[in-house]
N, C-alpha and C positions, 0 to 999 in steps of 0.2 A: 540836274534833277535833284529832288530831295531824297534822302535816304535816312534810315535809322542806323546809326553806328553804335557798336559796343565800345564804351570808353571806361576801361577798368571793369567795374561791376555795374556800371550804369548804362543807360541808353540815351542817346542824344540825336537831335536832328542835325544833319550835315548836308553838304552839297557835293555831288560828284558829276563827272562828265556823263553824257548819255552814252550807253553801250551800243556797239554796232554788231548786228548779227553775223555770225560766221555761216559757212555752208551748213544747210540743214536746220538752221535756227530761225526763229522769228523774234522781233522785238514787240513786246506787249506793253500797252499803256495800262497800268494796273488800276483796277477799280476796287479790288478787295483782296485781302490775303488772310489765309487761315493761320491761327496761332496754334503751335503744337509744343508738347513737352521737349522735343529735341531742340527747339529754339531756346528754351530756358537752359538746357544743358550746355549748348554752345556758348551762350552768354557767359556762363560760369566756367568756361574752359574745359568742359567734360565731354564735348562732342565736336571735335574739329571738323571743318568741311573737307571733303575729299580733294585730292590734288586737282587743281584747275577750276574748282568751284568758287563762286563768289563768297567772300567773307561776310556778306550781308545776310542777316537772318531771313527766314521765310522759305517754306518748302512747297507751298501750294497757293496758286493765285487764280484770279479771273480778271479778264480785261479784254481789250480790243487790239487786234493786230495793227501795228504801225509801220513795220518794215519787214521785208523778207530777205533771208540769206539765199545764197546760190543753191539751186536744186530744190527749193520748196515749191511744190506744185499743187498741193492739196488745200492750201490756205490762201486767202486773199486779204489785202489791206482792208481793214474795216470789219473783218469777221470777229464775232464775240466768241471767246473760248475760255475754258479753264485749263490749267496746266499743272503738271507735276514738275517741279524744278529742284535743282540741287542746292539752291541758295539764291539770294537776291530779291526775295519777294517784298521785303519791307522797304519799298521805294516807289517812286512815281512810275518808273519803267523797269522792265525786267526781261532778260533773255530767257527763251525756252526752246527746247528741242521741238521741232514741228511734229515729230512722231509721238510726243507726249502731250499734245494739245487735244482736247476733246470739246465737241460742241456743247453749248449750254443746253441742258435738257429742257424740253418744252415746258413752259410754265414756271421755271425757276428764275430768280433774279441773279445778277452777278454776285451779290453778297452770298446768296445761298450756294451758288456754284463754287465759290472760293473755299467752301467747307468740304468739298468732295474729294479732290485728288489724293492727298496724302492718306486720308482715312480709308477711302474705298479701295485704293490700290493695295494698301496694307491688309485690309480684311479679306479681300478677294484672294490675294496671293497666298495668304496663310490658310484660310479655311477651305478653299476649294482647290487651289493648285497643290498645296503641300499636304494638307490633311485629308483631302478627298472626301470632305463631308458630303453625305448624301441624305436624301429624304428618309425619315424614320429613325435616324440616329439622334443621339443626345449630345448637347454642347453645353459646357460650363464656361461662362465669360466672367472673368474678374474685372471689376471696374465697369459695371454695366451702364453707368451714366456718363462715362467719358465719351469723347467723340468716337473713338474706336468701338467702345461698348455699344453705343446706340446704333451704330451702323451694323455691327455684328448681329445684334438681336434681330434687326429688320431683315437683313439678308438671309440669315439662317432660317428664319420663319418663312420667308418667301420661297425658299427652296425645300421646305418640308421637314426641317429638323425640329426637335423639341429643345427649348432653350432654358437653361437655368443661369442665374446671375448672382453675383455678390455686389453689394453696395453699402455705403457707410451710414445710411440713415433710413428711417421708415419712409420719409418723403421720397427719397431716391428710389427705394424699392418699389413704391407705389407707381412712380413714373415708368420704371422698367416694365411693370405689369401692364400698364396702359399701352406701352409701345408694342406689347405682344409676348413678352417673356412668360413662360409657363410657371415659373417660380422665382422669387427673389429673396435672397438671404441677407439680412443685416448682419454684417460680420462683426459689429461691435456687441451684438447681443447673442449671437449663435455661433457655434462651431460649424463652419461650412462642411467640414469632413463628415460630421454626424448627420447634417441635414441632407447632404447628397446621398448618403447611404440610405436614409429613410425615403427620399424621393425616388430612388432607383431600385428599391427593395434589395439593397446590398449588391447590386450588379455594377454600379459605377457608371460613369459617363464615357462616351466614345471619344470625345475631343474636348480638350481644355485650351482656351485662348488666355494666356497669362501675361500681363505686363508688370507683375509685382516682383517675382523672383524671391531671392533670399529665403526666408523661412517658409514661404509658400511652396517651395519646390518639393520637399518630402511629403507635405500634406496633399499636394496635387497627385502624387503617385498613389496615395491611398484612395483618391477619388476616381481613378481611372478604371474602366472596365478592361477585361481581357481584350487584347489587340487595340488598346486605347492609344491615342496620339496626343502628346503634349506639345503645344506650340509656345515657345518663349519669345516674346517680341520686345520686352523691356525688363528692367530690373530695378524698379523703384525702391524695393526693400533691400537692395544690395546684390552684389555679384557672386557671393559665396553662399553655399549651403552644404550641410552635412546630411547625407542620405544613406538609407539602407538599400543596397543595390538588389537585394533578393526580389522585391516586388517587380522591379524592372524585368527580371528574368521570367518570373512565374507568370506575369501578365502579358509577356511579349510586347512590351511598350515600345512605341516609336517616339523618340524625343528629337525635336528639331527646333532650331532657332533661326531667326532671320532679321536682317535690317534691310531697308529699302534704298536708302540714299546712295550707297556705294555701288549698287548694281548697274550693269551697263544699260544704255538706252535701248539696246535690242531686247533685252529681257523685259524691261519696263514697257516697251512698246507692245509686247505680247499681252501683258496684263491690260494695257489700254484697249486693245482690240477685244479682249474678253469682256471688259466692262461695257464697252459701247454696244456689244451684241447682247449681253445677258442682263445688264443692270440699268443701262440708260433708259430702256423702255419702261422699266418699273418706276423710275424717277419721273418720267414724262406722264405716266398714268396716275401718279400720286400714291401708288401702292407702298412705296418707301419714300423717305424724305430726309434731308439733312436736318438735324436738330441743332438750332443755334441759340445759345444762352444769352449772349450779349455781343454788341458791336462797339468798337471804339474808333475814334479818328486815328490815323496813322501816328500822329505826334504824341498820342497817349499810349504808345506801345508798352511803356513801363507799367501803367495801370492794368493793362490786359494781362501782363505777366504776373502781376500780384494776384489777380483773380485766379489765374490758372494754378499758381503755387498754393493757393488756399484750398483747392479742391472743393470749393463750394458751388462750382458750376455744374450744369447738366447739359451735356452736348458740347458744341463747338463755341469757340471765341474767335471773332473775326475783326480784323482791322479794315476800315474803309479809307480809301485813298482819295 
């Protein structure tokens, strides 16, 4: 099968043997694979795969079941599914845990479905499992036009929250508003701390979903309401920050961080069940949808990475196999 391998700092097409599913796994013929920033990090040696995971990039795929490992009873050869994987997606075929495979939501293509797993697993796990976001609360999402951001806006609105976002241009802010955000802040033109204070009448927001880190951390604390929850899911501006701990105490802030890839299949399977029950009907009805900016052929993975690194995209970037 064809795969995309990391060669130094470059990506190249190579050939490898077809993988064989172990117990509890399925072999998928990949139709499309979502591109995510962790792929870029792994390519540059900053995000090594967990022990036992494939060294091939790609954390979310959609395709058809080609072979079943022992003990798989809920899937059949020929089924179309999307799946969260720990690696291996940039290839013609990929192994996936059967418990992390989800049906293609009605009305969605395989390309659209490939944009779902990593993004929606991450957003659901953080906003609803960890932060316990509920109707009537306020949410601030940094990077509103990222794949995570566009999913977070739609899910939070679907479950009754008020959503504020930051984005890097007026066009991106306008897109967020069209998607349902209640307010969008161009961080190149405005101080989001001041804007959040105005929008909330100095109360602050209940939940912040942040993938920026670095110097955003102390500013996020200023934006939080009493009993606010800060979710750190990435650190694009760096892993270190200097903060005043007093607001953490006075506001009774809950600070949590998480990554998805290294968590057990059992934990991720719980998220999958929640998504199938709570979110898949919203996708099937068209109430929410994956936002796809561009698709590239698998062999043009490097060009897809260049686009992602430029941050000029809105929504997801997908490779078609």
